[in-house]
N, C-alpha and C positions, 0 to 999 in steps of 0.2 A: 504493500500500500504506500501511496505517496505520503511523505512527512509534511507536505505543504498543503494544508487543507483549511477551509474556513469553518467547517462544521465542527463544533466543539461542545462537549458536555462538561460542566463543572461537577466533579465527583464529590468534592469536599470544600467547604469554606467554613472554617471554625475559628472563633475568637475565644481565647482562654485568658482569664484573669486569676491571679493568685488569690484575690479576695472573694471573687464571685463564683469561679468555676468556669465551665465552658458552655458556649452556645454553638450548636452545630447546624449544618445545612442552611446557611444564610444566603445561598446563591439566589433565591427568589427575590432578595432585596437589592441586588446589584443593578445599578444603572450603567456603570462602567468600571473596568479594572485595567490598570496599566502597570507593567513591570519594566523598569529601565535598566539597561546595561550600558557601560561606557568604558572605553579602553583607558581613559584618563581619570577614572574614579575607582577607588579601592573597593567599593561595595555596591550591592544592588539596592535600588530604591524603587518606590512605587506608590500608587494611591488607589483607593476605591471610593467611588461615589455611590452612596446608599440612598435608595428611595425607601425610607424606613417606616414601616407600619406596625412595628412591635415595640417601639420605644427603646431601642438599643442604648441610647444615651443614659436612660434612667436605670437600665439593667446594670450597666458597667460604670457609669460616671467616669468616663475615660480619663486616665491620668498618666499614660505612658508606660504602664507596667504590663500591658496586654501582649499576648502572643498570637500571631496569625498563621494558620495552616491553610494551604491551598493545594488542591489536586484537580487535574482536568485530563480529559481524553479527547484526542482528535478522532473523528469518526468518518470513515469512508462512506459517502452517501449511497453508493451502489451496493457494496457488500456488507455494510454496517460493521465492518471490522474496526476495532478500537485500538488506539495506541495511547497508553497512559503516561502522564508526566507528573512528577511531584517536585515542585520547586522547594528549595530549602525553607526552613522556618524563618519567619520575619518577626521583627519587633515593631509594634505600633508606637509612633512617637508624637503624633500630632492629630488633633481634630480641628477642622476649619469649616467655615461657611455653613453653619447649622441654621437652616431656614424652615420655619413652619410652612407647610403647603396646604393642608386641610386640617380638619379637627383631629383626624387620627393618623396623619402622615407628616413626616418632615424629611428634609433632604440635608445631607452633610457629607463631607469628605474626610476619610481617614488616610493619613500618610504613614507608610511603613518603610523599613530599611533592614538591611542585614544586621543581626544583633552585634556583630563585630564593630560596626560603625559606632554604636552606642557605647560599647566597652572601651573603644579607643578614646572617646571623649571624656571618659571617667578616669583615665589614667595618665599621669605625667610622672616620669621617673628618669633618673640618670643611670647610665650603665656604660662600661667600657667593654668593647668586643674586640677580639683578635681572632679572625677567621675569614673564610671566603665570604663575600657579600651574599651569595645565594644561601649559604648556611646560616648567616645571621638573620636573613629574611625569614627563612623557615622557622628559626628559633622564635622570632617575634610573633609569628602567626600561631605557633603551637603552644608556647609557654603561658602559664596563668598571668604573668606580669605583662604579657603582650595582648594578643587578641583572643587567646584561649580557644582556638578554633580547631575543630576536627574535620573541616571540609577538605576535600582532596585537592592536590595540586594537579591540574591538567598538564601543566608544563612548568618545571622548575629548572631553568637553564643554568648549567654550571658556569662559574666565573673563573677567570684566569689566575688570579693571585690573591693571596691573603692580605688583609688590611688590619690595621689597628686603629680603632676609632672610638672616641668618647662622645656619646649622645647625651647632651645635658638637658634634663627636665623637658623632655619632649613627649608627645603622644605617640603611641605605636605606629599609627598611619603616617605621621610626620617623619618618624625614623625610617620607615620603609621607603617613603618617597625620596629621602636623602640618599638611601642606598641604591636607588635606580641610577643616580649620577655617579656612584662609586664603582659601578659594575663594568667589567670588560670581559667579553666572552673569550673562549680559547682561540677563536679565529679573529679576535680584535674588534668585534662589533661592540658598540657602546650605547646605542639607544635602547635602553631597557625600559620596560613598563611593568607596573604591578596593577592587576585589575581582577575583578571577579565576574564570572558569567554564571548562568544557570547550572553549568556543569562543574564549576569549581574555580580555583585560583590560577593565575598565570604570573610568573616572574620570568620575563623572557625579553629578548631583543626582537626588534622588527625583523631582522635578518632570519632569525630562527623561525618566526611565524611563516616566512616565505619558504624556508626549507621544508617545513612540515607540509605546506601545501604542495610543493613540487614532488614530494614523495607519493602524494595521492592525487595527482592531477586529474585522474578520471573521476574523482569525487567532487571536483570543483563545480558547483552548480552554475548554470547559465541563466541569467535573469533577463527577460526580454519583454517588450511591450509592443503590441500590434496596434497600428492606427486604423482608422475607419476603412471598411471594405475588406478586412481580413479577419479570419477567425481560426483559432486553434484551441481545441478543448483539452482540459486536463493538465495536471502537473505530474512530473516524475521526480525522482531523487536528484537528478542533475539538470532538469529543465523546468523553470518556474515562470509562469506568466504573471507579470506585474500588473496591478491595477493602475499604477502611476510610476513614471520615472521622471525626475526633475533634476536638471543640472543646476545645482545651487551656486557653484563657483567654478569658473573656468581658469582665470588667471587674475592676478592683481599686481601689476608692475610696480605701483607705488609702494605697496607693502613689501614685496619681495626684495626690491632694490634697497629699501631703507633698513631691512632686517639682515642684510649680509648674504643674500642668495648668490650674488655675483662676486662680491669681494668684501673682505673684512680685515680688521686688525685685532690681534690678540696681545694684550699687555699682561705679563705674568710675573709679578714680584715674588721672589723667594727670600723671605725674611731671615731664615737661618743662615743662608749663604751670603746675604747682603748683595744679591744681584737681581736684575730685572730683565726678563726676556721680552723681545718684541718680534712678532711674527706677522708678516703680510701674507694673507691668504686670498686667493681669488682664481678666477677662470684663467687658465694658462700659466698661473704662478707655480713655481716649484715649491713643494711643501715637504721638507725632509722629516722623517720620523712619523709620518702619518700613515696609518693602515691603508692599504690599497683601496679597500672598499669605500672608505669615507673620503678618499681623494679622487674618486672616479667622477668625472664630469660628463659622462656619456648621456645623462638625462637632461641635456640642454638642446633638444632637437630644434627648438624654435628660434634659437639665437646663435649667431656666429661668434667665433672667438674674438674677432675684431670688435664686434658690438659689445661684448661683455667686458673687454679690457678698458672700455671707456668709463667704467664705474670706479670711483675712487675707493680705496680700501678703508677710508674713514666713514663710509656709509654705515658701518656697524663696528663698534669697538667693544671687545670683550675684556673685562678686567677680572682675572681669575688668579688666586694664589696658587703657586706651584711649589713642588719640592724637587723639581728636575735637577737643579744645580746642587742642592744639598745631597741628593742621592748619589751624585757623581763625585762627591768630596769624601775620599777615604778616611780623612781625619775625623770628619763628623760621624760617619757611619760606624767607625770603630768605637766611638763614645756612646752612640745610640744605634743599636742594630735594627730598631724599628723604623728608621728613616728610609723610606722607599719613594720612588717616583710615583706621584699620584696621577700622572699622564693627562690630567684634565686640560692643561694648556695646549696640548698637541691634538686634542680631539674635539674640543668644544665647538670649533667652527664647522667641522665635518658633521657633527651631530645636528647642529643647527641647520645646516644646508640640507641634510637628509630629511629633516622634519618639514622644512619649507617646501622642498620638492614634492614631498608626499601630499601636500595640500594644494598642488597646482590645480587638480580637478576634484571637486566634491559633488557627489550625486546622492540624491535622496529618492528612495523607492518605497512603495507599499506593495506587499505581496500577501497571499494567503498565509495564515499563521504558520511560522516555522521556528520552533524552539531551538533547532540546530543552527539557525543564523545568529551567530554571536559575534561580539567584537573580537578582532584578531583573525577571523576567518577570511579567506580569499574567495572572491566570487568573480565570475566573468559577466560583464555587462554588455548586452547587445542593444545599444541605444537606437531608437527609431531613426531611420534615415529620411531626410526631407528631399533628397535628390530625386529627380525623375528617372535618371539612368542608374538605377541602384545595383545593377548586375555586377557582382564581384567588387563592389566599392563600399566597404563598411563605413559607418559614421566615424568621424575622428575621435569621438568620445567613447567608442566601444573598446573594451579591453579588460585587463585584470584590475580589480579594485580590492582594497582591504576595508572591511567593515570596522568602523570606529565606535558606533553606538547603535543601539536598537531599542525600540519601544514595542513591547508585546501587549496588545490590547484585546480585551474580550468585552463584547457589548451584547445586550439582549436583542433578539429579533422582534420581540413584541408578541410572539406566539409560543412562548414557553421555552424557546431554544436560545442558543448563543452563537455568535460569529466571532472568529479569531483572525486577527491580521497582525502582521509585523511591519513596522516602519523602520527603515535603517538609513544610516548615512555611511557612505564609503568613499575612500579617497585613493587617488593615484597620481602619478607624475604626468608630465605633459605628453608622454607617449601612450597614455592609457595602460601603463604597466605599474602595478603596485610596487613602489620602490624601484 
């Protein structure tokens, strides 16, 4: 059966309070349910709009101690075969917009999130770590002083070198975010992200996400939209008909140029060594010591080298502390063996350019509900072509994209059933290739 289907049954919607107990089977009160995933957010969030006829607010007197359980099944309309999903348990943290509608009905919205988000906001502590960044992140996720989470890691990418770092009076999510900047993979990739999907956690580089996709290219779904006069029925695991495809952003020269996409300067003071590094980075500029992947300018298909050289390196200035010179000073390293090159000054411009390039094209789409469409997944977009001679000429915006956020929405049909759709945003570079 296709995993992309609008027909959905809510198997369970239960709110549990420590003080009151549990109220089950509340699906009949739902006006709308949304779950949000984001590659730049550490946890899941969502909201439910209730059309309440049983006075839930008086049952619970909502105060942020309630737990939400959700379960649903996608249903094949032909065979009636069901595929069941059970998202993780959520914490309700807010009630808003409570409005009386009739004598016996009111409307309000409950906001919920991953429990770990709440735990992180309750904890600030100082701790010194000496380990690989991916091991420290795993420690912060698992240990009681961190997120105290048992959720699985879908991908925990190993990092290249150990670090010694003291994190002073920070919240666990703040610590993890800092450790995304300290990470360098075994093949020198540096753009790490930490995020949660319906399947679990990721601590991974963008390059690793692409590698995972390349190993399963036959599994990459193609998302397409047909214009008037054409019709194709049904979805499969690798072919999904979108209700809407919208190019949100194509390019922004003003932003890209000012943020160092073509050229930048890195100023890197090393306090212990008493030296300051200065590196000019740009299109066509030699950059010694930079990993090959972050110094690859092949994703500039729209601009010639001569055009790019016209941008001054002062269009973006990075000021970042370095230990590059200290680590090369044997007298200092003999006194303190923990002095190592933090490599940040040599990679910050490449990481910035990689992220800017990834945002060259942003597309938003709406498809039949797909729980498997999560941030970090690679999809193939077949954008509708407006040309009249379309034969063998794909639209310039067609190609591989990386999903960066999703919104899973369930709404009632008005006839006792529910419909499920997924809205996503995905990004790629100017060639229609994710990264």
